[in-house]
ChimeraX commands (.cxc) that place a marker at each C-alpha (Angstrom):
marker #1 position 31.62,-34.64,1.21 radius 0.5
marker #1 position 28.94,-32.80,-0.79 radius 0.5
marker #1 position 29.11,-29.96,-3.24 radius 0.5
marker #1 position 26.64,-27.13,-2.60 radius 0.5
marker #1 position 25.79,-23.75,-4.09 radius 0.5
marker #1 position 25.73,-21.21,-1.27 radius 0.5
marker #1 position 25.42,-17.43,-1.08 radius 0.5
marker #1 position 26.94,-15.27,1.65 radius 0.5
marker #1 position 25.45,-12.02,0.32 radius 0.5
marker #1 position 22.57,-10.99,-1.90 radius 0.5
marker #1 position 23.11,-9.94,-5.47 radius 0.5
marker #1 position 23.50,-11.08,-9.05 radius 0.5
marker #1 position 24.37,-14.68,-10.02 radius 0.5
marker #1 position 28.02,-13.78,-9.35 radius 0.5
marker #1 position 27.40,-14.16,-5.58 radius 0.5
marker #1 position 26.73,-17.91,-5.98 radius 0.5
marker #1 position 29.61,-20.02,-4.69 radius 0.5
marker #1 position 30.37,-23.71,-5.23 radius 0.5
marker #1 position 31.53,-25.04,-1.87 radius 0.5
marker #1 position 32.32,-28.43,-0.36 radius 0.5
marker #1 position 30.90,-29.46,3.00 radius 0.5
marker #1 position 30.67,-32.53,5.17 radius 0.5
marker #1 position 27.26,-34.15,5.38 radius 0.5
marker #1 position 26.05,-34.88,8.91 radius 0.5
marker #1 position 24.16,-38.03,9.82 radius 0.5
marker #1 position 20.39,-37.69,9.57 radius 0.5
marker #1 position 18.71,-36.90,12.89 radius 0.5
marker #1 position 15.32,-38.14,14.11 radius 0.5
marker #1 position 12.77,-37.90,11.29 radius 0.5
marker #1 position 15.39,-37.16,8.61 radius 0.5
marker #1 position 17.02,-39.01,5.73 radius 0.5
marker #1 position 20.15,-38.41,3.73 radius 0.5
marker #1 position 19.58,-38.08,0.01 radius 0.5
marker #1 position 22.03,-38.46,-2.89 radius 0.5
marker #1 position 20.60,-36.09,-5.43 radius 0.5
marker #1 position 20.41,-36.97,-9.12 radius 0.5
marker #1 position 18.57,-33.87,-10.35 radius 0.5
marker #1 position 17.74,-30.48,-8.88 radius 0.5
marker #1 position 14.97,-28.12,-9.95 radius 0.5
marker #1 position 15.62,-24.45,-10.72 radius 0.5
marker #1 position 12.69,-22.17,-9.96 radius 0.5
marker #1 position 12.01,-18.44,-10.05 radius 0.5
marker #1 position 11.85,-18.31,-6.26 radius 0.5
marker #1 position 15.51,-19.32,-6.20 radius 0.5
marker #1 position 16.47,-16.05,-7.86 radius 0.5
marker #1 position 14.36,-14.21,-5.30 radius 0.5
marker #1 position 16.30,-15.82,-2.46 radius 0.5
marker #1 position 19.56,-14.98,-4.20 radius 0.5
marker #1 position 18.75,-11.27,-4.68 radius 0.5
marker #1 position 17.08,-10.81,-1.30 radius 0.5
marker #1 position 13.43,-10.51,-2.28 radius 0.5
marker #1 position 12.64,-13.78,-0.49 radius 0.5
marker #1 position 14.09,-13.36,2.94 radius 0.5
marker #1 position 16.15,-16.28,4.25 radius 0.5
marker #1 position 19.03,-15.72,6.70 radius 0.5
marker #1 position 22.52,-15.79,5.23 radius 0.5
marker #1 position 24.55,-17.75,4.44 radius 0.5
marker #1 position 22.12,-20.08,2.69 radius 0.5
marker #1 position 22.25,-22.98,0.23 radius 0.5
marker #1 position 19.91,-22.09,-2.62 radius 0.5
marker #1 position 17.14,-24.27,-4.03 radius 0.5
marker #1 position 13.94,-25.91,-2.86 radius 0.5
marker #1 position 13.35,-28.83,-5.25 radius 0.5
marker #1 position 15.20,-32.01,-6.10 radius 0.5
marker #1 position 15.09,-35.78,-6.50 radius 0.5
marker #1 position 17.42,-38.66,-5.81 radius 0.5
marker #1 position 18.09,-41.81,-3.80 radius 0.5
marker #1 position 17.87,-42.32,-0.02 radius 0.5
marker #1 position 21.33,-43.30,1.32 radius 0.5
marker #1 position 20.74,-43.31,5.10 radius 0.5
marker #1 position 17.82,-42.96,7.49 radius 0.5
marker #1 position 17.46,-41.38,10.91 radius 0.5
marker #1 position 15.44,-42.74,13.79 radius 0.5
marker #1 position 11.69,-42.50,13.67 radius 0.5
marker #1 position 11.40,-42.56,9.87 radius 0.5
marker #1 position 8.77,-44.89,8.49 radius 0.5
marker #1 position 7.75,-45.53,4.93 radius 0.5
marker #1 position 11.22,-45.11,3.40 radius 0.5
marker #1 position 14.17,-47.46,2.95 radius 0.5
marker #1 position 17.77,-47.07,1.78 radius 0.5
marker #1 position 17.72,-47.11,-2.02 radius 0.5
marker #1 position 14.25,-45.58,-2.40 radius 0.5
marker #1 position 13.86,-42.96,-5.14 radius 0.5
marker #1 position 12.19,-39.81,-3.85 radius 0.5
marker #1 position 11.60,-36.18,-4.73 radius 0.5
marker #1 position 10.55,-32.99,-2.98 radius 0.5
marker #1 position 9.22,-29.63,-4.06 radius 0.5
marker #1 position 9.69,-27.17,-1.19 radius 0.5
marker #1 position 12.58,-27.78,1.17 radius 0.5
marker #1 position 15.37,-25.21,1.48 radius 0.5
marker #1 position 18.89,-26.34,0.66 radius 0.5
marker #1 position 18.25,-28.00,-2.69 radius 0.5
marker #1 position 21.39,-26.99,-4.62 radius 0.5
marker #1 position 23.50,-29.83,-3.27 radius 0.5
marker #1 position 24.93,-33.10,-4.55 radius 0.5
marker #1 position 23.92,-34.71,-1.24 radius 0.5
marker #1 position 21.75,-33.43,1.57 radius 0.5
marker #1 position 19.88,-34.21,4.75 radius 0.5
marker #1 position 16.16,-33.56,4.57 radius 0.5
marker #1 position 13.02,-33.98,6.71 radius 0.5
marker #1 position 11.35,-37.21,5.61 radius 0.5
marker #1 position 7.95,-35.47,5.74 radius 0.5
marker #1 position 9.01,-33.33,2.74 radius 0.5
marker #1 position 9.57,-36.36,0.51 radius 0.5
marker #1 position 7.36,-37.81,-2.20 radius 0.5
marker #1 position 7.99,-41.43,-3.21 radius 0.5
marker #1 position 8.54,-41.75,-6.96 radius 0.5
marker #1 position 6.77,-44.43,-8.99 radius 0.5
marker #1 position 9.05,-46.73,-10.94 radius 0.5
marker #1 position 8.13,-45.15,-14.26 radius 0.5
marker #1 position 8.90,-41.57,-13.15 radius 0.5
marker #1 position 12.57,-40.66,-13.38 radius 0.5
marker #1 position 14.36,-38.44,-10.90 radius 0.5
marker #1 position 14.95,-35.97,-13.72 radius 0.5
marker #1 position 11.24,-35.81,-14.47 radius 0.5
marker #1 position 10.54,-35.29,-10.77 radius 0.5
marker #1 position 13.04,-32.44,-10.42 radius 0.5
marker #1 position 11.73,-30.85,-13.59 radius 0.5
marker #1 position 8.03,-31.04,-12.82 radius 0.5
marker #1 position 7.31,-31.42,-9.10 radius 0.5
marker #1 position 7.40,-27.75,-8.05 radius 0.5
marker #1 position 6.05,-26.29,-11.27 radius 0.5
marker #1 position 3.54,-29.08,-11.85 radius 0.5
marker #1 position 2.18,-29.07,-8.32 radius 0.5
marker #1 position 1.86,-25.28,-8.53 radius 0.5
marker #1 position -0.15,-25.75,-11.73 radius 0.5
marker #1 position -2.25,-28.39,-9.92 radius 0.5
marker #1 position -2.92,-25.86,-7.16 radius 0.5
marker #1 position -4.26,-23.41,-9.75 radius 0.5
marker #1 position -6.41,-25.97,-11.53 radius 0.5
marker #1 position -7.73,-27.93,-8.53 radius 0.5
marker #1 position -7.33,-25.96,-5.28 radius 0.5
marker #1 position -7.47,-22.24,-6.02 radius 0.5
marker #1 position -10.07,-22.87,-8.70 radius 0.5
marker #1 position -11.72,-26.13,-9.74 radius 0.5
marker #1 position -11.42,-25.78,-13.52 radius 0.5
marker #1 position -14.35,-27.19,-15.46 radius 0.5
marker #1 position -14.69,-28.44,-19.00 radius 0.5
marker #1 position -15.98,-25.68,-21.27 radius 0.5
marker #1 position -14.44,-22.75,-19.39 radius 0.5
marker #1 position -12.50,-20.09,-21.27 radius 0.5
marker #1 position -9.29,-19.21,-19.42 radius 0.5
marker #1 position -6.56,-16.68,-20.03 radius 0.5
marker #1 position -3.05,-17.45,-18.82 radius 0.5
marker #1 position -0.69,-14.52,-18.19 radius 0.5
marker #1 position 2.88,-15.73,-18.34 radius 0.5
marker #1 position 2.01,-18.72,-20.51 radius 0.5
marker #1 position 5.58,-19.07,-21.82 radius 0.5
marker #1 position 7.03,-19.64,-18.34 radius 0.5
marker #1 position 7.50,-22.93,-16.56 radius 0.5
marker #1 position 4.27,-22.97,-14.52 radius 0.5
marker #1 position 2.30,-21.21,-17.25 radius 0.5
marker #1 position 3.31,-23.68,-19.95 radius 0.5
marker #1 position 2.39,-26.67,-17.78 radius 0.5
marker #1 position -0.88,-25.14,-16.61 radius 0.5
marker #1 position -1.94,-24.23,-20.17 radius 0.5
marker #1 position -1.46,-27.78,-21.42 radius 0.5
marker #1 position -3.18,-29.31,-18.43 radius 0.5
marker #1 position -6.14,-26.92,-18.71 radius 0.5
marker #1 position -6.70,-27.94,-22.34 radius 0.5
marker #1 position -6.75,-31.60,-21.40 radius 0.5
marker #1 position -9.35,-30.84,-18.75 radius 0.5
marker #1 position -11.43,-29.31,-21.52 radius 0.5
marker #1 position -10.92,-25.56,-21.22 radius 0.5
marker #1 position -10.30,-23.18,-24.08 radius 0.5
marker #1 position -6.95,-21.57,-23.32 radius 0.5
marker #1 position -5.80,-18.10,-24.33 radius 0.5
marker #1 position -2.08,-17.97,-23.63 radius 0.5
marker #1 position -0.36,-14.60,-23.24 radius 0.5
marker #1 position 3.34,-13.88,-23.79 radius 0.5
marker #1 position 5.23,-10.70,-23.00 radius 0.5
marker #1 position 6.89,-10.51,-26.41 radius 0.5
marker #1 position 6.27,-11.63,-29.99 radius 0.5
marker #1 position 9.27,-13.96,-30.01 radius 0.5
marker #1 position 7.64,-16.06,-27.27 radius 0.5
marker #1 position 4.40,-16.60,-29.20 radius 0.5
marker #1 position 5.48,-19.89,-30.86 radius 0.5
marker #1 position 6.16,-21.36,-27.43 radius 0.5
marker #1 position 2.75,-20.21,-26.18 radius 0.5
marker #1 position 1.00,-21.45,-29.30 radius 0.5
marker #1 position 2.32,-24.96,-28.66 radius 0.5
marker #1 position 0.30,-25.20,-25.45 radius 0.5
marker #1 position -2.73,-22.96,-25.99 radius 0.5
marker #1 position -5.73,-22.64,-28.29 radius 0.5
marker #1 position -5.00,-18.94,-28.88 radius 0.5
marker #1 position -1.73,-17.04,-28.35 radius 0.5
marker #1 position -1.56,-13.30,-27.77 radius 0.5
marker #1 position 1.18,-10.79,-27.01 radius 0.5
marker #1 position 0.42,-8.63,-23.96 radius 0.5
marker #1 position 1.63,-5.53,-25.88 radius 0.5
marker #1 position -0.77,-6.05,-28.81 radius 0.5
marker #1 position -2.86,-2.83,-29.22 radius 0.5
marker #1 position -5.78,-5.05,-30.21 radius 0.5
marker #1 position -5.37,-7.33,-27.20 radius 0.5
marker #1 position -8.80,-6.65,-25.68 radius 0.5
marker #1 position -10.55,-7.01,-29.03 radius 0.5
marker #1 position -8.84,-10.36,-29.62 radius 0.5
marker #1 position -9.85,-11.65,-26.15 radius 0.5
marker #1 position -13.45,-10.58,-26.75 radius 0.5
marker #1 position -13.44,-12.33,-30.11 radius 0.5
marker #1 position -12.94,-15.60,-28.20 radius 0.5
marker #1 position -15.02,-14.70,-25.13 radius 0.5
marker #1 position -17.46,-11.83,-25.90 radius 0.5
marker #1 position -18.34,-11.26,-22.22 radius 0.5
marker #1 position -14.80,-11.84,-21.00 radius 0.5
marker #1 position -13.03,-15.03,-19.94 radius 0.5
marker #1 position -14.27,-17.18,-17.05 radius 0.5
marker #1 position -10.92,-17.35,-15.29 radius 0.5
marker #1 position -7.56,-15.58,-15.55 radius 0.5
marker #1 position -4.45,-17.30,-14.26 radius 0.5
marker #1 position -1.94,-14.51,-13.65 radius 0.5
marker #1 position 1.66,-15.57,-13.08 radius 0.5
marker #1 position 3.11,-12.09,-13.76 radius 0.5
marker #1 position 1.54,-9.72,-11.23 radius 0.5
marker #1 position 1.59,-5.94,-11.36 radius 0.5
marker #1 position 2.70,-5.60,-14.99 radius 0.5
marker #1 position -0.29,-7.50,-16.35 radius 0.5
marker #1 position -2.95,-7.07,-13.72 radius 0.5
marker #1 position -4.83,-4.17,-15.33 radius 0.5
marker #1 position -5.11,-6.28,-18.47 radius 0.5
marker #1 position -6.21,-9.24,-16.34 radius 0.5
marker #1 position -9.01,-7.18,-14.80 radius 0.5
marker #1 position -10.15,-6.05,-18.26 radius 0.5
marker #1 position -10.17,-9.61,-19.56 radius 0.5
marker #1 position -12.23,-11.36,-16.90 radius 0.5
marker #1 position -16.02,-11.43,-17.16 radius 0.5
marker #1 position -18.36,-10.20,-14.46 radius 0.5
marker #1 position -18.77,-13.06,-11.99 radius 0.5
marker #1 position -15.46,-14.56,-13.11 radius 0.5
marker #1 position -12.32,-15.34,-11.18 radius 0.5
marker #1 position -8.72,-14.16,-11.09 radius 0.5
marker #1 position -6.18,-16.67,-9.79 radius 0.5
marker #1 position -2.80,-15.18,-8.87 radius 0.5
marker #1 position 0.17,-17.54,-8.78 radius 0.5
marker #1 position 3.43,-15.77,-7.93 radius 0.5
marker #1 position 4.12,-12.22,-8.98 radius 0.5
marker #1 position 7.26,-12.00,-11.10 radius 0.5
marker #1 position 6.75,-8.27,-11.73 radius 0.5
marker #1 position 5.64,-7.43,-8.19 radius 0.5
marker #1 position 2.49,-7.88,-6.10 radius 0.5
marker #1 position -0.47,-6.39,-7.99 radius 0.5
marker #1 position -2.28,-3.35,-6.67 radius 0.5
marker #1 position -5.94,-3.25,-7.53 radius 0.5
marker #1 position -9.33,-1.76,-6.62 radius 0.5
marker #1 position -10.95,-4.55,-4.59 radius 0.5
marker #1 position -14.23,-2.64,-4.30 radius 0.5
marker #1 position -14.53,-2.26,-8.08 radius 0.5
marker #1 position -13.96,-5.97,-8.58 radius 0.5
marker #1 position -16.50,-6.77,-5.83 radius 0.5
marker #1 position -19.13,-4.71,-7.68 radius 0.5
marker #1 position -18.48,-6.93,-10.71 radius 0.5
marker #1 position -18.61,-10.04,-8.50 radius 0.5
marker #1 position -15.02,-10.95,-9.54 radius 0.5
marker #1 position -13.19,-13.11,-7.04 radius 0.5
marker #1 position -9.43,-12.83,-6.64 radius 0.5
marker #1 position -7.67,-15.78,-5.04 radius 0.5
marker #1 position -4.03,-16.71,-4.61 radius 0.5
marker #1 position -1.62,-18.53,-2.35 radius 0.5
marker #1 position 1.59,-20.48,-2.12 radius 0.5
marker #1 position 2.00,-24.07,-3.24 radius 0.5
marker #1 position 2.87,-25.48,0.24 radius 0.5
marker #1 position -0.34,-23.91,1.55 radius 0.5
marker #1 position -2.49,-25.99,-0.80 radius 0.5
marker #1 position -0.27,-28.97,-1.56 radius 0.5
marker #1 position 0.03,-30.18,2.02 radius 0.5
marker #1 position -0.22,-33.33,4.08 radius 0.5
marker #1 position -3.91,-33.69,3.17 radius 0.5
marker #1 position -3.58,-33.17,-0.60 radius 0.5
marker #1 position -0.03,-34.07,-1.63 radius 0.5
marker #1 position -0.81,-37.74,-2.37 radius 0.5
marker #1 position -3.69,-36.82,-4.68 radius 0.5
marker #1 position -1.83,-33.90,-6.26 radius 0.5
marker #1 position 1.36,-35.86,-6.97 radius 0.5
marker #1 position -0.61,-38.86,-8.28 radius 0.5
marker #1 position -2.46,-36.60,-10.74 radius 0.5
marker #1 position 0.84,-34.96,-11.79 radius 0.5
marker #1 position 2.55,-38.31,-12.30 radius 0.5
marker #1 position -0.43,-39.48,-14.37 radius 0.5
marker #1 position -0.13,-36.37,-16.54 radius 0.5
marker #1 position 3.61,-36.98,-17.03 radius 0.5
marker #1 position 2.93,-40.65,-17.79 radius 0.5
marker #1 position 0.37,-39.64,-20.44 radius 0.5
marker #1 position 2.92,-37.28,-22.00 radius 0.5
marker #1 position 0.87,-34.14,-21.45 radius 0.5
marker #1 position 4.08,-32.11,-21.15 radius 0.5
marker #1 position 6.21,-34.23,-23.45 radius 0.5
marker #1 position 6.84,-31.38,-25.88 radius 0.5
marker #1 position 8.44,-29.22,-23.18 radius 0.5
marker #1 position 12.23,-29.26,-23.45 radius 0.5
marker #1 position 14.60,-29.55,-20.50 radius 0.5
marker #1 position 17.68,-27.32,-20.10 radius 0.5
marker #1 position 20.36,-29.18,-18.16 radius 0.5
marker #1 position 23.22,-27.47,-16.27 radius 0.5
marker #1 position 25.84,-28.98,-14.04 radius 0.5
marker #1 position 25.57,-28.00,-10.39 radius 0.5
marker #1 position 28.78,-26.03,-10.80 radius 0.5
marker #1 position 27.06,-23.99,-13.52 radius 0.5
marker #1 position 24.10,-22.98,-11.37 radius 0.5
marker #1 position 24.98,-19.31,-11.75 radius 0.5
marker #1 position 24.72,-19.65,-15.53 radius 0.5
marker #1 position 21.28,-21.19,-15.09 radius 0.5
marker #1 position 20.19,-18.16,-13.06 radius 0.5
marker #1 position 21.70,-15.81,-15.61 radius 0.5
marker #1 position 19.87,-17.53,-18.46 radius 0.5
marker #1 position 16.60,-17.64,-16.55 radius 0.5
marker #1 position 16.65,-13.95,-15.69 radius 0.5
marker #1 position 17.63,-12.90,-19.21 radius 0.5
marker #1 position 14.99,-15.24,-20.62 radius 0.5
marker #1 position 17.54,-17.26,-22.58 radius 0.5
marker #1 position 16.28,-20.66,-21.44 radius 0.5
marker #1 position 15.22,-23.06,-24.16 radius 0.5
marker #1 position 13.57,-25.47,-21.72 radius 0.5
marker #1 position 12.66,-26.11,-18.08 radius 0.5
marker #1 position 15.94,-25.77,-16.14 radius 0.5
marker #1 position 17.47,-28.42,-13.89 radius 0.5
marker #1 position 20.89,-28.92,-12.31 radius 0.5
marker #1 position 22.71,-32.25,-12.51 radius 0.5
marker #1 position 25.20,-32.85,-9.64 radius 0.5
marker link #1:1,2 radius 0.2
marker link #1:2,3 radius 0.2
marker link #1:3,4 radius 0.2
marker link #1:4,5 radius 0.2
marker link #1:5,6 radius 0.2
marker link #1:6,7 radius 0.2
marker link #1:7,8 radius 0.2
marker link #1:8,9 radius 0.2
marker link #1:9,10 radius 0.2
marker link #1:10,11 radius 0.2
marker link #1:11,12 radius 0.2
marker link #1:12,13 radius 0.2
marker link #1:13,14 radius 0.2
marker link #1:14,15 radius 0.2
marker link #1:15,16 radius 0.2
marker link #1:16,17 radius 0.2
marker link #1:17,18 radius 0.2
marker link #1:18,19 radius 0.2
marker link #1:19,20 radius 0.2
marker link #1:20,21 radius 0.2
marker link #1:21,22 radius 0.2
marker link #1:22,23 radius 0.2
marker link #1:23,24 radius 0.2
marker link #1:24,25 radius 0.2
marker link #1:25,26 radius 0.2
marker link #1:26,27 radius 0.2
marker link #1:27,28 radius 0.2
marker link #1:28,29 radius 0.2
marker link #1:29,30 radius 0.2
marker link #1:30,31 radius 0.2
marker link #1:31,32 radius 0.2
marker link #1:32,33 radius 0.2
marker link #1:33,34 radius 0.2
marker link #1:34,35 radius 0.2
marker link #1:35,36 radius 0.2
marker link #1:36,37 radius 0.2
marker link #1:37,38 radius 0.2
marker link #1:38,39 radius 0.2
marker link #1:39,40 radius 0.2
marker link #1:40,41 radius 0.2
marker link #1:41,42 radius 0.2
marker link #1:42,43 radius 0.2
marker link #1:43,44 radius 0.2
marker link #1:44,45 radius 0.2
marker link #1:45,46 radius 0.2
marker link #1:46,47 radius 0.2
marker link #1:47,48 radius 0.2
marker link #1:48,49 radius 0.2
marker link #1:49,50 radius 0.2
marker link #1:50,51 radius 0.2
marker link #1:51,52 radius 0.2
marker link #1:52,53 radius 0.2
marker link #1:53,54 radius 0.2
marker link #1:54,55 radius 0.2
marker link #1:55,56 radius 0.2
marker link #1:56,57 radius 0.2
marker link #1:57,58 radius 0.2
marker link #1:58,59 radius 0.2
marker link #1:59,60 radius 0.2
marker link #1:60,61 radius 0.2
marker link #1:61,62 radius 0.2
marker link #1:62,63 radius 0.2
marker link #1:63,64 radius 0.2
marker link #1:64,65 radius 0.2
marker link #1:65,66 radius 0.2
marker link #1:66,67 radius 0.2
marker link #1:67,68 radius 0.2
marker link #1:68,69 radius 0.2
marker link #1:69,70 radius 0.2
marker link #1:70,71 radius 0.2
marker link #1:71,72 radius 0.2
marker link #1:72,73 radius 0.2
marker link #1:73,74 radius 0.2
marker link #1:74,75 radius 0.2
marker link #1:75,76 radius 0.2
marker link #1:76,77 radius 0.2
marker link #1:77,78 radius 0.2
marker link #1:78,79 radius 0.2
marker link #1:79,80 radius 0.2
marker link #1:80,81 radius 0.2
marker link #1:81,82 radius 0.2
marker link #1:82,83 radius 0.2
marker link #1:83,84 radius 0.2
marker link #1:84,85 radius 0.2
marker link #1:85,86 radius 0.2
marker link #1:86,87 radius 0.2
marker link #1:87,88 radius 0.2
marker link #1:88,89 radius 0.2
marker link #1:89,90 radius 0.2
marker link #1:90,91 radius 0.2
marker link #1:91,92 radius 0.2
marker link #1:92,93 radius 0.2
marker link #1:93,94 radius 0.2
marker link #1:94,95 radius 0.2
marker link #1:95,96 radius 0.2
marker link #1:96,97 radius 0.2
marker link #1:97,98 radius 0.2
marker link #1:98,99 radius 0.2
marker link #1:99,100 radius 0.2
marker link #1:100,101 radius 0.2
marker link #1:101,102 radius 0.2
marker link #1:102,103 radius 0.2
marker link #1:103,104 radius 0.2
marker link #1:104,105 radius 0.2
marker link #1:105,106 radius 0.2
marker link #1:106,107 radius 0.2
marker link #1:107,108 radius 0.2
marker link #1:108,109 radius 0.2
marker link #1:109,110 radius 0.2
marker link #1:110,111 radius 0.2
marker link #1:111,112 radius 0.2
marker link #1:112,113 radius 0.2
marker link #1:113,114 radius 0.2
marker link #1:114,115 radius 0.2
marker link #1:115,116 radius 0.2
marker link #1:116,117 radius 0.2
marker link #1:117,118 radius 0.2
marker link #1:118,119 radius 0.2
marker link #1:119,120 radius 0.2
marker link #1:120,121 radius 0.2
marker link #1:121,122 radius 0.2
marker link #1:122,123 radius 0.2
marker link #1:123,124 radius 0.2
marker link #1:124,125 radius 0.2
marker link #1:125,126 radius 0.2
marker link #1:126,127 radius 0.2
marker link #1:127,128 radius 0.2
marker link #1:128,129 radius 0.2
marker link #1:129,130 radius 0.2
marker link #1:130,131 radius 0.2
marker link #1:131,132 radius 0.2
marker link #1:132,133 radius 0.2
marker link #1:133,134 radius 0.2
marker link #1:134,135 radius 0.2
marker link #1:135,136 radius 0.2
marker link #1:136,137 radius 0.2
marker link #1:137,138 radius 0.2
marker link #1:138,139 radius 0.2
marker link #1:139,140 radius 0.2
marker link #1:140,141 radius 0.2
marker link #1:141,142 radius 0.2
marker link #1:142,143 radius 0.2
marker link #1:143,144 radius 0.2
marker link #1:144,145 radius 0.2
marker link #1:145,146 radius 0.2
marker link #1:146,147 radius 0.2
marker link #1:147,148 radius 0.2
marker link #1:148,149 radius 0.2
marker link #1:149,150 radius 0.2
marker link #1:150,151 radius 0.2
marker link #1:151,152 radius 0.2
marker link #1:152,153 radius 0.2
marker link #1:153,154 radius 0.2
marker link #1:154,155 radius 0.2
marker link #1:155,156 radius 0.2
marker link #1:156,157 radius 0.2
marker link #1:157,158 radius 0.2
marker link #1:158,159 radius 0.2
marker link #1:159,160 radius 0.2
marker link #1:160,161 radius 0.2
marker link #1:161,162 radius 0.2
marker link #1:162,163 radius 0.2
marker link #1:163,164 radius 0.2
marker link #1:164,165 radius 0.2
marker link #1:165,166 radius 0.2
marker link #1:166,167 radius 0.2
marker link #1:167,168 radius 0.2
marker link #1:168,169 radius 0.2
marker link #1:169,170 radius 0.2
marker link #1:170,171 radius 0.2
marker link #1:171,172 radius 0.2
marker link #1:172,173 radius 0.2
marker link #1:173,174 radius 0.2
marker link #1:174,175 radius 0.2
marker link #1:175,176 radius 0.2
marker link #1:176,177 radius 0.2
marker link #1:177,178 radius 0.2
marker link #1:178,179 radius 0.2
marker link #1:179,180 radius 0.2
marker link #1:180,181 radius 0.2
marker link #1:181,182 radius 0.2
marker link #1:182,183 radius 0.2
marker link #1:183,184 radius 0.2
marker link #1:184,185 radius 0.2
marker link #1:185,186 radius 0.2
marker link #1:186,187 radius 0.2
marker link #1:187,188 radius 0.2
marker link #1:188,189 radius 0.2
marker link #1:189,190 radius 0.2
marker link #1:190,191 radius 0.2
marker link #1:191,192 radius 0.2
marker link #1:192,193 radius 0.2
marker link #1:193,194 radius 0.2
marker link #1:194,195 radius 0.2
marker link #1:195,196 radius 0.2
marker link #1:196,197 radius 0.2
marker link #1:197,198 radius 0.2
marker link #1:198,199 radius 0.2
marker link #1:199,200 radius 0.2
marker link #1:200,201 radius 0.2
marker link #1:201,202 radius 0.2
marker link #1:202,203 radius 0.2
marker link #1:203,204 radius 0.2
marker link #1:204,205 radius 0.2
marker link #1:205,206 radius 0.2
marker link #1:206,207 radius 0.2
marker link #1:207,208 radius 0.2
marker link #1:208,209 radius 0.2
marker link #1:209,210 radius 0.2
marker link #1:210,211 radius 0.2
marker link #1:211,212 radius 0.2
marker link #1:212,213 radius 0.2
marker link #1:213,214 radius 0.2
marker link #1:214,215 radius 0.2
marker link #1:215,216 radius 0.2
marker link #1:216,217 radius 0.2
marker link #1:217,218 radius 0.2
marker link #1:218,219 radius 0.2
marker link #1:219,220 radius 0.2
marker link #1:220,221 radius 0.2
marker link #1:221,222 radius 0.2
marker link #1:222,223 radius 0.2
marker link #1:223,224 radius 0.2
marker link #1:224,225 radius 0.2
marker link #1:225,226 radius 0.2
marker link #1:226,227 radius 0.2
marker link #1:227,228 radius 0.2
marker link #1:228,229 radius 0.2
marker link #1:229,230 radius 0.2
marker link #1:230,231 radius 0.2
marker link #1:231,232 radius 0.2
marker link #1:232,233 radius 0.2
marker link #1:233,234 radius 0.2
marker link #1:234,235 radius 0.2
marker link #1:235,236 radius 0.2
marker link #1:236,237 radius 0.2
marker link #1:237,238 radius 0.2
marker link #1:238,239 radius 0.2
marker link #1:239,240 radius 0.2
marker link #1:240,241 radius 0.2
marker link #1:241,242 radius 0.2
marker link #1:242,243 radius 0.2
marker link #1:243,244 radius 0.2
marker link #1:244,245 radius 0.2
marker link #1:245,246 radius 0.2
marker link #1:246,247 radius 0.2
marker link #1:247,248 radius 0.2
marker link #1:248,249 radius 0.2
marker link #1:249,250 radius 0.2
marker link #1:250,251 radius 0.2
marker link #1:251,252 radius 0.2
marker link #1:252,253 radius 0.2
marker link #1:253,254 radius 0.2
marker link #1:254,255 radius 0.2
marker link #1:255,256 radius 0.2
marker link #1:256,257 radius 0.2
marker link #1:257,258 radius 0.2
marker link #1:258,259 radius 0.2
marker link #1:259,260 radius 0.2
marker link #1:260,261 radius 0.2
marker link #1:261,262 radius 0.2
marker link #1:262,263 radius 0.2
marker link #1:263,264 radius 0.2
marker link #1:264,265 radius 0.2
marker link #1:265,266 radius 0.2
marker link #1:266,267 radius 0.2
marker link #1:267,268 radius 0.2
marker link #1:268,269 radius 0.2
marker link #1:269,270 radius 0.2
marker link #1:270,271 radius 0.2
marker link #1:271,272 radius 0.2
marker link #1:272,273 radius 0.2
marker link #1:273,274 radius 0.2
marker link #1:274,275 radius 0.2
marker link #1:275,276 radius 0.2
marker link #1:276,277 radius 0.2
marker link #1:277,278 radius 0.2
marker link #1:278,279 radius 0.2
marker link #1:279,280 radius 0.2
marker link #1:280,281 radius 0.2
marker link #1:281,282 radius 0.2
marker link #1:282,283 radius 0.2
marker link #1:283,284 radius 0.2
marker link #1:284,285 radius 0.2
marker link #1:285,286 radius 0.2
marker link #1:286,287 radius 0.2
marker link #1:287,288 radius 0.2
marker link #1:288,289 radius 0.2
marker link #1:289,290 radius 0.2
marker link #1:290,291 radius 0.2
marker link #1:291,292 radius 0.2
marker link #1:292,293 radius 0.2
marker link #1:293,294 radius 0.2
marker link #1:294,295 radius 0.2
marker link #1:295,296 radius 0.2
marker link #1:296,297 radius 0.2
marker link #1:297,298 radius 0.2
marker link #1:298,299 radius 0.2
marker link #1:299,300 radius 0.2
marker link #1:300,301 radius 0.2
marker link #1:301,302 radius 0.2
marker link #1:302,303 radius 0.2
marker link #1:303,304 radius 0.2
marker link #1:304,305 radius 0.2
marker link #1:305,306 radius 0.2
marker link #1:306,307 radius 0.2
marker link #1:307,308 radius 0.2
marker link #1:308,309 radius 0.2
marker link #1:309,310 radius 0.2
marker link #1:310,311 radius 0.2
marker link #1:311,312 radius 0.2
marker link #1:312,313 radius 0.2
marker link #1:313,314 radius 0.2
marker link #1:314,315 radius 0.2
marker link #1:315,316 radius 0.2
marker link #1:316,317 radius 0.2
marker link #1:317,318 radius 0.2
view
């Protein structure tokens, strides 16, 4: 018997229900996983409130890590007792679950299941921005919109290690200390001198903007990037940006975006996860706190995330 967090209607965190259900035996190509940690991501709130359309009822969550407890036919490469994680497979908010073996990533011995559930989705999304959507080079000046968020905080730190100069942007002054911890320069998006401060670092504009926010920051993003530069969109917390593509084309500014599963796929996942595990091993993100909630308190985690009350990267512990 497993505990799961399921919704039967869309709405606020109050629609999230803790339910018990029997776990079926894994079918061909599947394994059963006893979960030790579960990632909480912004997309989970979008499923809950209906912005990300999945048929109801649905168990929330896409990310987790744990131990293989049984294996279906046709599965190769995994054994009972193996420690594994995954970053995009629906049904994550569960103490135990059946999952397609192709979604799994084997965990090295020195990577804990908690680290995997904390960093796989957010870290591989950051990897996508730094390696797939744009091959970041040493010496670039980059601006990160949403630098205080999960993906933004990881991407900022990783970009600095690659050798970029990072301007991190927060939506409010109270988030600046968090941004400053991972960036060379920290700015508030509402600062009336924002453009002047960006140009003080990059007189012609920044080489690349990573925009995690979307519509609310995109005009500022366009102003910040240099002619011939690049805008990388990752998610759109404030809505999909509307922009004048022709005007950007005249400036030779490229806009590129996409979803993590599109770029972290069968061909790239081994390289991407190896680079992420190396970064974790080298403590690149060691200063980032983790906010732990019990699975039963998943609604509180959503509440805190949406009200920006989190003190660290959120995970659920079954």
